[in-house]
C-alpha positions in Angstrom: 0.0 0.0 0.0 1.4 3.4 -1.1 2.1 6.0 1.6 -0.9 8.3 2.1 -0.9 11.8 3.6 -3.5 10.6 6.1 -1.5 7.6 7.3 -0.2 9.4 10.4 -3.8 9.5 11.7 -6.0 6.8 13.3 -8.2 5.3 10.6 -11.8 4.3 10.7 -12.4 0.7 11.6 -13.8 -0.1 8.2 -10.6 1.1 6.4 -9.4 0.0 3.9 -11.6 -2.8 2.6 -14.9 -2.6 4.5 -16.1 0.9 3.8 -18.3 1.9 0.9 -17.3 0.1 -2.3 -15.6 2.9 -4.3 -11.9 1.8 -4.6 -9.4 3.7 -2.5 -6.8 5.7 -4.3 -3.9 4.9 -2.0 -1.1 7.4 -2.0 -3.5 10.2 -3.0 -4.8 13.1 -0.9 -8.4 12.2 -1.9 -9.1 8.5 -1.4 -12.6 8.4 -3.0 -13.0 11.2 -5.6 -16.6 10.3 -6.7 -17.8 10.3 -3.1 -16.1 13.6 -2.5 -17.6 15.1 -5.7 -21.1 13.9 -4.8 -20.7 15.4 -1.3 -20.7 18.9 -2.9 -24.6 18.9 -3.4 -25.0 19.1 0.4 -23.2 22.4 0.4 -24.9 23.6 -2.8 -28.3 23.0 -1.1 -27.1 25.1 1.8 -26.1 28.0 -0.5 -29.4 27.7 -2.4 -31.3 27.9 0.9 -29.3 31.0 1.9 -30.2 32.5 -1.5 -33.9 31.8 -1.0 -33.7 33.3 2.5 -32.1 36.6 1.4 -34.1 39.6 2.7 -35.8 37.5 5.4 -35.3 37.3 9.1 -35.6 33.5 9.4 -32.5 33.1 11.5 -33.2 29.4 12.3 -33.5 28.5 8.7 -30.3 30.5 7.9 -28.6 28.4 10.6 -29.9 25.2 9.0 -28.5 26.3 5.7 -25.0 26.7 7.2 -25.3 23.2 8.7 -26.0 21.9 5.2 -22.9 23.6 4.0 -20.8 22.1 6.8 -22.4 18.7 6.0 -20.9 18.8 2.5 -17.5 19.8 3.8 -17.6 17.0 6.5 -18.7 14.3 4.0 -15.9 15.4 1.6 -13.4 15.3 4.4 -14.4 11.8 5.4 -14.2 10.4 1.9 -10.8 12.1 1.4 -9.2 10.8 4.5 -11.1 8.0 6.3 -9.5 9.1 9.6 -11.5 8.6 12.8 -12.1 12.3 13.4 -13.8 12.6 10.0 -16.6 10.3 11.2 -17.3 12.7 14.1 -17.5 15.6 11.7 -19.7 13.7 9.2 -22.1 12.2 11.8 -21.9 15.4 13.9 -23.3 17.3 10.9 -26.0 14.7 10.4 -26.9 14.8 14.1 -26.9 18.6 13.9 -29.6 18.5 11.2 -31.7 16.1 13.2 -31.2 18.2 16.3 -32.3 21.3 14.4 -35.5 19.6 13.3 -36.3 18.5 16.8 -35.6 21.9 18.4 -37.4 23.8 15.7 -40.5 21.7 16.3 -40.4 21.3 20.1 -39.2 24.9 20.9 -40.9 27.1 18.3 -41.0 30.2 20.5 -37.5 30.0 22.1 -35.2 33.0 21.5 -32.2 32.2 19.3 -29.7 31.9 22.1 -31.8 29.3 24.0 -32.6 27.5 20.8 -28.9 27.2 19.9 -28.0 25.9 23.4 -30.7 23.2 23.2 -29.6 22.4 19.6 -26.0 22.0 20.7 -26.9 19.6 23.5 -29.0 17.5 21.2 -26.3 17.4 18.5 -23.3 16.8 20.8 -24.8 13.9 22.8 -25.2 11.4 19.9 -21.9 12.6 18.4 -20.2 11.8 21.7 -22.0 8.4 21.9 -20.5 7.3 18.6 -17.1 8.1 19.9 -17.7 5.8 22.9 -19.6 3.1 21.1 -17.7 3.1 17.8 -19.1 -0.1 16.5 -22.7 1.0 17.2 -22.7 4.2 15.2 -25.3 2.9 12.8 -27.7 1.9 15.6 -27.2 5.3 17.3 -28.0 7.0 14.1 -31.1 4.8 13.4 -32.5 5.5 16.9 -32.0 9.2 16.6 -33.4 9.3 13.1 -36.5 7.4 14.2 -37.0 9.9 17.1 -36.8 12.8 14.7 -39.3 11.1 12.3 -41.8 10.6 15.1 -41.5 14.2 16.3 -41.8 15.4 12.7 -44.9 13.3 12.2 -46.5 15.0 15.2 -45.7 18.4 13.6 -47.3 17.2 10.4 -50.5 16.2 12.2 -50.7 19.3 14.4 -50.2 21.9 11.7 -52.4 22.6 8.7 -50.9 21.2 5.5 -51.6 21.7 1.8 -50.6 19.9 -1.4 -47.3 21.8 -1.6 -46.1 20.8 1.9 -47.4 17.2 1.4 -45.3 17.1 -1.8 -42.3 18.3 0.0 -42.6 15.6 2.6 -43.5 12.8 0.2 -40.6 13.5 -2.2 -38.2 13.9 0.7 -39.3 10.5 2.1 -38.9 8.9 -1.3 -35.5 10.4 -1.7 -34.4 9.0 1.7 -35.8 5.6 1.0 -34.3 5.2 -2.4 -31.1 6.7 -1.2 -31.0 4.3 1.7 -31.5 1.4 -0.7 -28.6 2.6 -2.7 -26.5 2.8 0.5 -27.3 -0.8 1.4 -26.7 -2.0 -2.1 -23.3 -0.2 -2.1 -22.3 -1.8 1.3 -23.4 -5.2 -0.1 -21.2 -4.6 -3.2 -24.2 -4.9 -5.5 -24.2 -1.3 -6.8 -20.5 -0.9 -7.6 -19.6 -0.3 -11.2 -16.0 0.8 -11.2 -15.8 0.9 -15.0 -18.4 3.6 -15.1 -17.4 5.3 -11.7 -21.0 4.6 -10.6 -21.5 3.7 -6.9 -24.5 3.4 -4.7 -23.0 5.6 -2.0 -22.6 8.5 -4.4 -26.3 8.2 -5.2 -27.0 8.2 -1.4 -25.2 11.6 -1.2 -27.2 13.1 -4.1 -30.6 11.8 -3.0 -30.2 12.7 0.6 -29.1 16.2 -0.4 -32.4 16.5 -2.4 -34.2 15.3 0.7 -32.5 18.0 2.8 -33.7 20.6 0.4 -37.3 19.3 0.7 -37.0 19.5 4.5 -35.9 23.1 4.1 -38.8 23.9 1.8 -41.2 22.4 4.2 -40.1 24.5 7.2 -39.7 27.6 5.1 -43.4 27.3 4.1 -44.5 27.0 7.7 -42.2 30.0 8.7 -43.8 32.1 6.1 -47.3 31.0 7.2 -46.5 31.8 10.8 -45.2 35.2 9.8 -48.5 36.1 8.0 -50.8 34.8 10.7 
């Protein structure tokens, strides 16, 4: 194995053969270029959200957009290096998004400083847990994701919806389900076409970035409605 700029750091336990199926470019600064390229849409969604928020005072949504931007950076860093710290960045960004959704729903009237404090606690706890239970990171994510879905479902039932918001949620759910299937097929080495540089994990990135945009659209609609009422 050729020397790699990241070799001086502790690696993820899956490295080098049990991570997602895109081949590692040993000796290069970027180990998985397609996974890095397809991490960019996360940040693009964040910048698009900021563009849509220009001229508004929706500070929570602006904060969510910056989390999206960080998600793209964190995912690209993980697939460039596969060092242990990169997982905390990547999952920390994911947990930050889920924590934002929970706090935005459960604490709608909180001032920004209290909102950020509660968001930080809800984001840092699961991130810390995956550093302690390194082999259980998928289970920790699954539990936290399920909690977020249940809280979101209550928000859906308790607030008036229209065809537009239902479309946001349905398409977001479809993107996550199809993306999750691609993720599983990639881990099972069933969606790995090296000759075409086509990998299931890359599709996971693209589809979940689209789902993130639908989440943003959903909450933007409700913010605008609350502003009018």
